[in-house]
Structures are given as C-alpha cells and as structure tokens.
PDB file with SEQRES, HELIX, SHEET and CRYST1 records, atoms N, CA, C and O in Angstrom:
SEQRES   1 A   71  MET SER THR GLU VAL THR ALA PRO MET SER GLY ASP ILE          
SEQRES   2 A   71  LEU GLU ILE LEU VAL LYS VAL GLY ASP ASP VAL SER ALA          
SEQRES   3 A   71  GLU ASP GLU LEU LEU ILE LEU GLU ALA MET LYS MET GLU          
SEQRES   4 A   71  ASN PRO ILE TYR ALA PRO ALA ASP GLY LYS VAL THR GLU          
SEQRES   5 A   71  ILE LYS VAL ALA GLU GLY ASP SER VAL GLU ALA ASN ASP          
SEQRES   6 A   71  VAL LEU VAL VAL LEU GLU                                      
SHEET    1 AA1 4 THR A   3  THR A   6  0                                        
SHEET    2 AA1 4 VAL A  66  LEU A  70 -1                                        
SHEET    3 AA1 4 GLY A  48  ILE A  53 -1                                        
SHEET    4 AA1 4 ASP A  23  VAL A  24 -1                                        
SHEET    1 AA2 3 GLY A  11  ILE A  16  0                                        
SHEET    2 AA2 3 GLU A  29  ALA A  35 -1                                        
SHEET    3 AA2 3 MET A  38  TYR A  43 -1                                        
CRYST1    1.000    1.000    1.000  90.00  90.00  90.00 P 1           1          
ATOM      1  N   MET A   1     -65.513  -2.924  71.599  1.00  0.00           N  
ATOM      2  CA  MET A   1     -65.645  -3.965  72.607  1.00  0.00           C  
ATOM      3  C   MET A   1     -65.126  -5.270  72.015  1.00  0.00           C  
ATOM      4  O   MET A   1     -65.486  -5.630  70.894  1.00  0.00           O  
ATOM      5  N   SER A   2     -64.296  -5.970  72.750  1.00  0.00           N  
ATOM      6  CA  SER A   2     -63.705  -7.200  72.217  1.00  0.00           C  
ATOM      7  C   SER A   2     -64.475  -8.428  72.711  1.00  0.00           C  
ATOM      8  O   SER A   2     -65.131  -8.407  73.752  1.00  0.00           O  
ATOM      9  N   THR A   3     -64.365  -9.489  71.921  1.00  0.00           N  
ATOM     10  CA  THR A   3     -64.997 -10.769  72.241  1.00  0.00           C  
ATOM     11  C   THR A   3     -63.907 -11.818  72.321  1.00  0.00           C  
ATOM     12  O   THR A   3     -63.130 -11.981  71.381  1.00  0.00           O  
ATOM     13  N   GLU A   4     -63.842 -12.532  73.438  1.00  0.00           N  
ATOM     14  CA  GLU A   4     -62.871 -13.613  73.589  1.00  0.00           C  
ATOM     15  C   GLU A   4     -63.519 -14.929  73.203  1.00  0.00           C  
ATOM     16  O   GLU A   4     -64.584 -15.283  73.708  1.00  0.00           O  
ATOM     17  N   VAL A   5     -62.863 -15.651  72.301  1.00  0.00           N  
ATOM     18  CA  VAL A   5     -63.324 -16.977  71.903  1.00  0.00           C  
ATOM     19  C   VAL A   5     -62.544 -17.978  72.748  1.00  0.00           C  
ATOM     20  O   VAL A   5     -61.313 -18.002  72.710  1.00  0.00           O  
ATOM     21  N   THR A   6     -63.259 -18.804  73.511  1.00  0.00           N  
ATOM     22  CA  THR A   6     -62.607 -19.726  74.443  1.00  0.00           C  
ATOM     23  C   THR A   6     -62.784 -21.177  74.004  1.00  0.00           C  
ATOM     24  O   THR A   6     -63.670 -21.508  73.216  1.00  0.00           O  
ATOM     25  N   ALA A   7     -61.920 -22.023  74.534  1.00  0.00           N  
ATOM     26  CA  ALA A   7     -61.981 -23.452  74.237  1.00  0.00           C  
ATOM     27  C   ALA A   7     -63.159 -24.081  74.983  1.00  0.00           C  
ATOM     28  O   ALA A   7     -63.304 -23.881  76.189  1.00  0.00           O  
ATOM     29  N   PRO A   8     -63.995 -24.835  74.279  1.00  0.00           N  
ATOM     30  CA  PRO A   8     -65.128 -25.473  74.949  1.00  0.00           C  
ATOM     31  C   PRO A   8     -64.717 -26.709  75.748  1.00  0.00           C  
ATOM     32  O   PRO A   8     -65.467 -27.182  76.601  1.00  0.00           O  
ATOM     33  N   MET A   9     -63.516 -27.229  75.463  1.00  0.00           N  
ATOM     34  CA  MET A   9     -63.017 -28.433  76.130  1.00  0.00           C  
ATOM     35  C   MET A   9     -61.497 -28.460  76.034  1.00  0.00           C  
ATOM     36  O   MET A   9     -60.910 -27.677  75.288  1.00  0.00           O  
ATOM     37  N   SER A  10     -60.862 -29.342  76.775  1.00  0.00           N  
ATOM     38  CA  SER A  10     -59.418 -29.523  76.687  1.00  0.00           C  
ATOM     39  C   SER A  10     -59.071 -30.213  75.377  1.00  0.00           C  
ATOM     40  O   SER A  10     -59.843 -31.031  74.875  1.00  0.00           O  
ATOM     41  N   GLY A  11     -57.917 -29.884  74.829  1.00  0.00           N  
ATOM     42  CA  GLY A  11     -57.487 -30.529  73.592  1.00  0.00           C  
ATOM     43  C   GLY A  11     -56.235 -29.877  73.041  1.00  0.00           C  
ATOM     44  O   GLY A  11     -55.566 -29.107  73.729  1.00  0.00           O  
ATOM     45  N   ASP A  12     -55.926 -30.193  71.794  1.00  0.00           N  
ATOM     46  CA  ASP A  12     -54.751 -29.664  71.114  1.00  0.00           C  
ATOM     47  C   ASP A  12     -55.192 -28.839  69.902  1.00  0.00           C  
ATOM     48  O   ASP A  12     -56.147 -29.194  69.212  1.00  0.00           O  
ATOM     49  N   ILE A  13     -54.483 -27.735  69.654  1.00  0.00           N  
ATOM     50  CA  ILE A  13     -54.778 -26.905  68.493  1.00  0.00           C  
ATOM     51  C   ILE A  13     -54.187 -27.600  67.267  1.00  0.00           C  
ATOM     52  O   ILE A  13     -52.970 -27.731  67.139  1.00  0.00           O  
ATOM     53  N   LEU A  14     -55.057 -28.038  66.381  1.00  0.00           N  
ATOM     54  CA  LEU A  14     -54.636 -28.775  65.197  1.00  0.00           C  
ATOM     55  C   LEU A  14     -54.298 -27.826  64.051  1.00  0.00           C  
ATOM     56  O   LEU A  14     -53.288 -28.002  63.369  1.00  0.00           O  
ATOM     57  N   GLU A  15     -55.153 -26.816  63.840  1.00  0.00           N  
ATOM     58  CA  GLU A  15     -54.952 -25.903  62.719  1.00  0.00           C  
ATOM     59  C   GLU A  15     -55.597 -24.558  63.023  1.00  0.00           C  
ATOM     60  O   GLU A  15     -56.714 -24.498  63.537  1.00  0.00           O  
ATOM     61  N   ILE A  16     -54.886 -23.480  62.704  1.00  0.00           N  
ATOM     62  CA  ILE A  16     -55.425 -22.132  62.842  1.00  0.00           C  
ATOM     63  C   ILE A  16     -55.784 -21.649  61.442  1.00  0.00           C  
ATOM     64  O   ILE A  16     -54.945 -21.651  60.542  1.00  0.00           O  
ATOM     65  N   LEU A  17     -57.024 -21.240  61.268  1.00  0.00           N  
ATOM     66  CA  LEU A  17     -57.545 -20.911  59.941  1.00  0.00           C  
ATOM     67  C   LEU A  17     -57.607 -19.413  59.659  1.00  0.00           C  
ATOM     68  O   LEU A  17     -57.942 -19.011  58.545  1.00  0.00           O  
ATOM     69  N   VAL A  18     -57.290 -18.584  60.650  1.00  0.00           N  
ATOM     70  CA  VAL A  18     -57.330 -17.130  60.480  1.00  0.00           C  
ATOM     71  C   VAL A  18     -56.000 -16.532  60.909  1.00  0.00           C  
ATOM     72  O   VAL A  18     -55.168 -17.202  61.520  1.00  0.00           O  
ATOM     73  N   LYS A  19     -55.813 -15.250  60.576  1.00  0.00           N  
ATOM     74  CA  LYS A  19     -54.631 -14.531  61.042  1.00  0.00           C  
ATOM     75  C   LYS A  19     -55.061 -13.170  61.573  1.00  0.00           C  
ATOM     76  O   LYS A  19     -56.162 -12.704  61.278  1.00  0.00           O  
ATOM     77  N   VAL A  20     -54.202 -12.538  62.349  1.00  0.00           N  
ATOM     78  CA  VAL A  20     -54.507 -11.226  62.909  1.00  0.00           C  
ATOM     79  C   VAL A  20     -54.797 -10.277  61.759  1.00  0.00           C  
ATOM     80  O   VAL A  20     -54.063 -10.232  60.772  1.00  0.00           O  
ATOM     81  N   GLY A  21     -55.877  -9.520  61.899  1.00  0.00           N  
ATOM     82  CA  GLY A  21     -56.283  -8.573  60.878  1.00  0.00           C  
ATOM     83  C   GLY A  21     -57.416  -9.071  59.993  1.00  0.00           C  
ATOM     84  O   GLY A  21     -58.051  -8.282  59.294  1.00  0.00           O  
ATOM     85  N   ASP A  22     -57.675 -10.380  60.020  1.00  0.00           N  
ATOM     86  CA  ASP A  22     -58.759 -10.943  59.214  1.00  0.00           C  
ATOM     87  C   ASP A  22     -60.114 -10.485  59.737  1.00  0.00           C  
ATOM     88  O   ASP A  22     -60.344 -10.435  60.946  1.00  0.00           O  
ATOM     89  N   ASP A  23     -61.012 -10.149  58.803  1.00  0.00           N  
ATOM     90  CA  ASP A  23     -62.410  -9.893  59.155  1.00  0.00           C  
ATOM     91  C   ASP A  23     -63.142 -11.223  59.099  1.00  0.00           C  
ATOM     92  O   ASP A  23     -62.987 -11.978  58.139  1.00  0.00           O  
ATOM     93  N   VAL A  24     -63.940 -11.515  60.120  1.00  0.00           N  
ATOM     94  CA  VAL A  24     -64.703 -12.759  60.160  1.00  0.00           C  
ATOM     95  C   VAL A  24     -66.174 -12.455  60.397  1.00  0.00           C  
ATOM     96  O   VAL A  24     -66.533 -11.427  60.971  1.00  0.00           O  
ATOM     97  N   SER A  25     -67.002 -13.367  59.947  1.00  0.00           N  
ATOM     98  CA  SER A  25     -68.441 -13.276  60.175  1.00  0.00           C  
ATOM     99  C   SER A  25     -68.840 -14.312  61.207  1.00  0.00           C  
ATOM    100  O   SER A  25     -68.132 -15.298  61.409  1.00  0.00           O  
ATOM    101  N   ALA A  26     -69.963 -14.095  61.857  1.00  0.00           N  
ATOM    102  CA  ALA A  26     -70.474 -15.079  62.812  1.00  0.00           C  
ATOM    103  C   ALA A  26     -70.553 -16.433  62.130  1.00  0.00           C  
ATOM    104  O   ALA A  26     -71.012 -16.542  60.993  1.00  0.00           O  
ATOM    105  N   GLU A  27     -70.110 -17.447  62.822  1.00  0.00           N  
ATOM    106  CA  GLU A  27     -70.115 -18.840  62.365  1.00  0.00           C  
ATOM    107  C   GLU A  27     -68.978 -19.192  61.411  1.00  0.00           C  
ATOM    108  O   GLU A  27     -68.931 -20.323  60.926  1.00  0.00           O  
ATOM    109  N   ASP A  28     -68.052 -18.261  61.120  1.00  0.00           N  
ATOM    110  CA  ASP A  28     -66.849 -18.621  60.358  1.00  0.00           C  
ATOM    111  C   ASP A  28     -65.966 -19.495  61.239  1.00  0.00           C  
ATOM    112  O   ASP A  28     -65.886 -19.284  62.449  1.00  0.00           O  
ATOM    113  N   GLU A  29     -65.301 -20.482  60.629  1.00  0.00           N  
ATOM    114  CA  GLU A  29     -64.363 -21.324  61.381  1.00  0.00           C  
ATOM    115  C   GLU A  29     -63.095 -20.528  61.660  1.00  0.00           C  
ATOM    116  O   GLU A  29     -62.528 -19.906  60.763  1.00  0.00           O  
ATOM    117  N   LEU A  30     -62.660 -20.558  62.916  1.00  0.00           N  
ATOM    118  CA  LEU A  30     -61.442 -19.863  63.320  1.00  0.00           C  
ATOM    119  C   LEU A  30     -60.267 -20.829  63.438  1.00  0.00           C  
ATOM    120  O   LEU A  30     -59.151 -20.523  63.018  1.00  0.00           O  
ATOM    121  N   LEU A  31     -60.533 -21.992  64.011  1.00  0.00           N  
ATOM    122  CA  LEU A  31     -59.486 -22.979  64.194  1.00  0.00           C  
ATOM    123  C   LEU A  31     -60.093 -24.350  64.420  1.00  0.00           C  
ATOM    124  O   LEU A  31     -61.302 -24.496  64.594  1.00  0.00           O  
ATOM    125  N   ILE A  32     -59.222 -25.355  64.413  1.00  0.00           N  
ATOM    126  CA  ILE A  32     -59.646 -26.728  64.657  1.00  0.00           C  
ATOM    127  C   ILE A  32     -58.994 -27.194  65.952  1.00  0.00           C  
ATOM    128  O   ILE A  32     -57.773 -27.134  66.101  1.00  0.00           O  
ATOM    129  N   LEU A  33     -59.817 -27.656  66.884  1.00  0.00           N  
ATOM    130  CA  LEU A  33     -59.368 -28.178  68.170  1.00  0.00           C  
ATOM    131  C   LEU A  33     -59.556 -29.694  68.153  1.00  0.00           C  
ATOM    132  O   LEU A  33     -60.664 -30.186  67.937  1.00  0.00           O  
ATOM    133  N   GLU A  34     -58.475 -30.424  68.380  1.00  0.00           N  
ATOM    134  CA  GLU A  34     -58.572 -31.878  68.426  1.00  0.00           C  
ATOM    135  C   GLU A  34     -58.747 -32.309  69.878  1.00  0.00           C  
ATOM    136  O   GLU A  34     -57.920 -32.005  70.738  1.00  0.00           O  
ATOM    137  N   ALA A  35     -59.834 -33.018  70.128  1.00  0.00           N  
ATOM    138  CA  ALA A  35     -60.119 -33.508  71.475  1.00  0.00           C  
ATOM    139  C   ALA A  35     -60.754 -34.883  71.351  1.00  0.00           C  
ATOM    140  O   ALA A  35     -61.643 -35.088  70.524  1.00  0.00           O  
ATOM    141  N   MET A  36     -60.309 -35.810  72.157  1.00  0.00           N  
ATOM    142  CA  MET A  36     -60.841 -37.171  72.158  1.00  0.00           C  
ATOM    143  C   MET A  36     -60.819 -37.780  70.751  1.00  0.00           C  
ATOM    144  O   MET A  36     -61.770 -38.441  70.334  1.00  0.00           O  
ATOM    145  N   LYS A  37     -59.711 -37.545  70.025  1.00  0.00           N  
ATOM    146  CA  LYS A  37     -59.501 -38.096  68.671  1.00  0.00           C  
ATOM    147  C   LYS A  37     -60.491 -37.559  67.645  1.00  0.00           C  
ATOM    148  O   LYS A  37     -60.640 -38.139  66.570  1.00  0.00           O  
ATOM    149  N   MET A  38     -61.171 -36.455  67.964  1.00  0.00           N  
ATOM    150  CA  MET A  38     -62.110 -35.845  67.032  1.00  0.00           C  
ATOM    151  C   MET A  38     -61.666 -34.417  66.725  1.00  0.00           C  
ATOM    152  O   MET A  38     -61.134 -33.723  67.592  1.00  0.00           O  
ATOM    153  N   GLU A  39     -61.888 -33.986  65.486  1.00  0.00           N  
ATOM    154  CA  GLU A  39     -61.603 -32.606  65.102  1.00  0.00           C  
ATOM    155  C   GLU A  39     -62.847 -31.758  65.341  1.00  0.00           C  
ATOM    156  O   GLU A  39     -63.910 -32.023  64.781  1.00  0.00           O  
ATOM    157  N   ASN A  40     -62.701 -30.736  66.179  1.00  0.00           N  
ATOM    158  CA  ASN A  40     -63.821 -29.874  66.554  1.00  0.00           C  
ATOM    159  C   ASN A  40     -63.565 -28.461  66.038  1.00  0.00           C  
ATOM    160  O   ASN A  40     -62.668 -27.777  66.531  1.00  0.00           O  
ATOM    161  N   PRO A  41     -64.344 -28.016  65.052  1.00  0.00           N  
ATOM    162  CA  PRO A  41     -64.158 -26.632  64.586  1.00  0.00           C  
ATOM    163  C   PRO A  41     -64.635 -25.644  65.648  1.00  0.00           C  
ATOM    164  O   PRO A  41     -65.649 -25.860  66.312  1.00  0.00           O  
ATOM    165  N   ILE A  42     -63.883 -24.562  65.791  1.00  0.00           N  
ATOM    166  CA  ILE A  42     -64.251 -23.486  66.703  1.00  0.00           C  
ATOM    167  C   ILE A  42     -64.690 -22.311  65.827  1.00  0.00           C  
ATOM    168  O   ILE A  42     -63.935 -21.851  64.970  1.00  0.00           O  
ATOM    169  N   TYR A  43     -65.909 -21.835  66.048  1.00  0.00           N  
ATOM    170  CA  TYR A  43     -66.519 -20.821  65.206  1.00  0.00           C  
ATOM    171  C   TYR A  43     -66.508 -19.454  65.873  1.00  0.00           C  
ATOM    172  O   TYR A  43     -66.484 -19.343  67.099  1.00  0.00           O  
ATOM    173  N   ALA A  44     -66.525 -18.415  65.043  1.00  0.00           N  
ATOM    174  CA  ALA A  44     -66.662 -17.043  65.543  1.00  0.00           C  
ATOM    175  C   ALA A  44     -68.077 -16.869  66.098  1.00  0.00           C  
ATOM    176  O   ALA A  44     -69.044 -17.221  65.423  1.00  0.00           O  
ATOM    177  N   PRO A  45     -68.216 -16.335  67.310  1.00  0.00           N  
ATOM    178  CA  PRO A  45     -69.547 -16.138  67.889  1.00  0.00           C  
ATOM    179  C   PRO A  45     -70.260 -14.909  67.311  1.00  0.00           C  
ATOM    180  O   PRO A  45     -71.475 -14.770  67.448  1.00  0.00           O  
ATOM    181  N   ALA A  46     -69.499 -14.025  66.668  1.00  0.00           N  
ATOM    182  CA  ALA A  46     -70.073 -12.787  66.128  1.00  0.00           C  
ATOM    183  C   ALA A  46     -69.164 -12.257  65.027  1.00  0.00           C  
ATOM    184  O   ALA A  46     -68.033 -12.714  64.866  1.00  0.00           O  
ATOM    185  N   ASP A  47     -69.669 -11.294  64.279  1.00  0.00           N  
ATOM    186  CA  ASP A  47     -68.838 -10.618  63.283  1.00  0.00           C  
ATOM    187  C   ASP A  47     -67.746  -9.836  64.002  1.00  0.00           C  
ATOM    188  O   ASP A  47     -67.953  -9.355  65.116  1.00  0.00           O  
ATOM    189  N   GLY A  48     -66.588  -9.711  63.368  1.00  0.00           N  
ATOM    190  CA  GLY A  48     -65.522  -8.912  63.959  1.00  0.00           C  
ATOM    191  C   GLY A  48     -64.228  -9.043  63.201  1.00  0.00           C  
ATOM    192  O   GLY A  48     -64.166  -9.653  62.134  1.00  0.00           O  
ATOM    193  N   LYS A  49     -63.188  -8.453  63.777  1.00  0.00           N  
ATOM    194  CA  LYS A  49     -61.840  -8.519  63.213  1.00  0.00           C  
ATOM    195  C   LYS A  49     -60.959  -9.253  64.216  1.00  0.00           C  
ATOM    196  O   LYS A  49     -61.036  -8.998  65.418  1.00  0.00           O  
ATOM    197  N   VAL A  50     -60.123 -10.159  63.726  1.00  0.00           N  
ATOM    198  CA  VAL A  50     -59.198 -10.890  64.595  1.00  0.00           C  
ATOM    199  C   VAL A  50     -58.117  -9.914  65.052  1.00  0.00           C  
ATOM    200  O   VAL A  50     -57.349  -9.410  64.233  1.00  0.00           O  
ATOM    201  N   THR A  51     -58.054  -9.645  66.354  1.00  0.00           N  
ATOM    202  CA  THR A  51     -57.051  -8.718  66.877  1.00  0.00           C  
ATOM    203  C   THR A  51     -55.920  -9.442  67.596  1.00  0.00           C  
ATOM    204  O   THR A  51     -54.835  -8.888  67.775  1.00  0.00           O  
ATOM    205  N   GLU A  52     -56.177 -10.686  68.007  1.00  0.00           N  
ATOM    206  CA  GLU A  52     -55.151 -11.432  68.732  1.00  0.00           C  
ATOM    207  C   GLU A  52     -55.426 -12.923  68.618  1.00  0.00           C  
ATOM    208  O   GLU A  52     -56.570 -13.369  68.716  1.00  0.00           O  
ATOM    209  N   ILE A  53     -54.358 -13.687  68.410  1.00  0.00           N  
ATOM    210  CA  ILE A  53     -54.439 -15.152  68.442  1.00  0.00           C  
ATOM    211  C   ILE A  53     -53.548 -15.598  69.592  1.00  0.00           C  
ATOM    212  O   ILE A  53     -52.337 -15.379  69.565  1.00  0.00           O  
ATOM    213  N   LYS A  54     -54.144 -16.221  70.599  1.00  0.00           N  
ATOM    214  CA  LYS A  54     -53.435 -16.528  71.843  1.00  0.00           C  
ATOM    215  C   LYS A  54     -52.811 -17.916  71.857  1.00  0.00           C  
ATOM    216  O   LYS A  54     -52.172 -18.294  72.839  1.00  0.00           O  
ATOM    217  N   VAL A  55     -52.987 -18.687  70.775  1.00  0.00           N  
ATOM    218  CA  VAL A  55     -52.467 -20.052  70.723  1.00  0.00           C  
ATOM    219  C   VAL A  55     -51.712 -20.256  69.416  1.00  0.00           C  
ATOM    220  O   VAL A  55     -51.811 -19.450  68.491  1.00  0.00           O  
ATOM    221  N   ALA A  56     -50.961 -21.342  69.359  1.00  0.00           N  
ATOM    222  CA  ALA A  56     -50.249 -21.736  68.142  1.00  0.00           C  
ATOM    223  C   ALA A  56     -50.614 -23.179  67.824  1.00  0.00           C  
ATOM    224  O   ALA A  56     -51.041 -23.929  68.702  1.00  0.00           O  
ATOM    225  N   GLU A  57     -50.444 -23.560  66.569  1.00  0.00           N  
ATOM    226  CA  GLU A  57     -50.712 -24.950  66.196  1.00  0.00           C  
ATOM    227  C   GLU A  57     -49.822 -25.857  67.032  1.00  0.00           C  
ATOM    228  O   GLU A  57     -48.627 -25.606  67.185  1.00  0.00           O  
ATOM    229  N   GLY A  58     -50.420 -26.917  67.570  1.00  0.00           N  
ATOM    230  CA  GLY A  58     -49.692 -27.859  68.418  1.00  0.00           C  
ATOM    231  C   GLY A  58     -49.828 -27.581  69.905  1.00  0.00           C  
ATOM    232  O   GLY A  58     -49.481 -28.430  70.726  1.00  0.00           O  
ATOM    233  N   ASP A  59     -50.329 -26.402  70.265  1.00  0.00           N  
ATOM    234  CA  ASP A  59     -50.510 -26.074  71.686  1.00  0.00           C  
ATOM    235  C   ASP A  59     -51.601 -26.947  72.304  1.00  0.00           C  
ATOM    236  O   ASP A  59     -52.567 -27.320  71.638  1.00  0.00           O  
ATOM    237  N   SER A  60     -51.431 -27.263  73.574  1.00  0.00           N  
ATOM    238  CA  SER A  60     -52.483 -27.927  74.355  1.00  0.00           C  
ATOM    239  C   SER A  60     -53.221 -26.845  75.129  1.00  0.00           C  
ATOM    240  O   SER A  60     -52.603 -25.937  75.685  1.00  0.00           O  
ATOM    241  N   VAL A  61     -54.539 -26.946  75.162  1.00  0.00           N  
ATOM    242  CA  VAL A  61     -55.344 -25.962  75.879  1.00  0.00           C  
ATOM    243  C   VAL A  61     -56.297 -26.676  76.826  1.00  0.00           C  
ATOM    244  O   VAL A  61     -56.606 -27.856  76.661  1.00  0.00           O  
ATOM    245  N   GLU A  62     -56.748 -25.933  77.812  1.00  0.00           N  
ATOM    246  CA  GLU A  62     -57.731 -26.418  78.759  1.00  0.00           C  
ATOM    247  C   GLU A  62     -59.074 -25.750  78.461  1.00  0.00           C  
ATOM    248  O   GLU A  62     -59.118 -24.721  77.787  1.00  0.00           O  
ATOM    249  N   ALA A  63     -60.139 -26.315  78.946  1.00  0.00           N  
ATOM    250  CA  ALA A  63     -61.465 -25.717  78.785  1.00  0.00           C  
ATOM    251  C   ALA A  63     -61.434 -24.286  79.309  1.00  0.00           C  
ATOM    252  O   ALA A  63     -60.861 -24.015  80.364  1.00  0.00           O  
ATOM    253  N   ASN A  64     -62.045 -23.386  78.576  1.00  0.00           N  
ATOM    254  CA  ASN A  64     -62.179 -21.967  78.910  1.00  0.00           C  
ATOM    255  C   ASN A  64     -60.921 -21.132  78.680  1.00  0.00           C  
ATOM    256  O   ASN A  64     -60.924 -19.938  78.979  1.00  0.00           O  
ATOM    257  N   ASP A  65     -59.841 -21.725  78.155  1.00  0.00           N  
ATOM    258  CA  ASP A  65     -58.669 -20.934  77.763  1.00  0.00           C  
ATOM    259  C   ASP A  65     -59.071 -20.026  76.601  1.00  0.00           C  
ATOM    260  O   ASP A  65     -59.844 -20.429  75.733  1.00  0.00           O  
ATOM    261  N   VAL A  66     -58.548 -18.807  76.587  1.00  0.00           N  
ATOM    262  CA  VAL A  66     -58.827 -17.876  75.493  1.00  0.00           C  
ATOM    263  C   VAL A  66     -57.982 -18.293  74.281  1.00  0.00           C  
ATOM    264  O   VAL A  66     -56.769 -18.469  74.390  1.00  0.00           O  
ATOM    265  N   LEU A  67     -58.640 -18.448  73.132  1.00  0.00           N  
ATOM    266  CA  LEU A  67     -57.967 -18.862  71.900  1.00  0.00           C  
ATOM    267  C   LEU A  67     -57.732 -17.686  70.963  1.00  0.00           C  
ATOM    268  O   LEU A  67     -56.626 -17.491  70.458  1.00  0.00           O  
ATOM    269  N   VAL A  68     -58.781 -16.906  70.739  1.00  0.00           N  
ATOM    270  CA  VAL A  68     -58.756 -15.811  69.774  1.00  0.00           C  
ATOM    271  C   VAL A  68     -59.541 -14.634  70.357  1.00  0.00           C  
ATOM    272  O   VAL A  68     -60.540 -14.821  71.052  1.00  0.00           O  
ATOM    273  N   VAL A  69     -59.073 -13.424  70.063  1.00  0.00           N  
ATOM    274  CA  VAL A  69     -59.791 -12.216  70.481  1.00  0.00           C  
ATOM    275  C   VAL A  69     -60.282 -11.509  69.221  1.00  0.00           C  
ATOM    276  O   VAL A  69     -59.514 -11.269  68.289  1.00  0.00           O  
ATOM    277  N   LEU A  70     -61.574 -11.180  69.207  1.00  0.00           N  
ATOM    278  CA  LEU A  70     -62.199 -10.443  68.106  1.00  0.00           C  
ATOM    279  C   LEU A  70     -62.613  -9.065  68.584  1.00  0.00           C  
ATOM    280  O   LEU A  70     -62.973  -8.878  69.746  1.00  0.00           O  
ATOM    281  N   GLU A  71     -62.558  -8.107  67.677  1.00  0.00           N  
ATOM    282  CA  GLU A  71     -63.005  -6.764  68.034  1.00  0.00           C  
ATOM    283  C   GLU A  71     -64.012  -6.276  67.029  1.00  0.00           C  
ATOM    284  O   GLU A  71     -64.514  -5.159  67.151  1.00  0.00           O  
TER     285      GLU A  71                                                      
END                                                                             
C-alpha cells in the first residue's frame, strides 16, 4: 500500500533530500518547501521506501499537490 506525501501549503521546492529507492523512517525529512519566505521541512508520515518523486527542485506547488510517494 502506498502513501502519498502532499504539500501542506503553496510554495516552491527548495531542496529534495531523498531519492527513489531510499528507505525512510517516520519523521525523516524528505524535502524543503519554501513558503512565505520560510523553509518548511516536509517529513515522512510513516516508514517506507521512496518509490516516486513527483517534483523537482525549483518547482512551484499548490496545497495538496503530491510531492513524494512511499511504499
């Protein structure tokens, strides 16, 4: 069963900290979302493996856009 990690707010992808195939634990930082001049870390909601990264550094995203898929 896969878990989609979504953007909590609109912003720009500043840095991606994982790559496809990485194993992550709950609360590991996946990426940094810049919104309102602040850097907001996006954390893994559960343990899993990164199966897909739907964004690239520099991309603009809207609230609820899928950023990363974990399995």
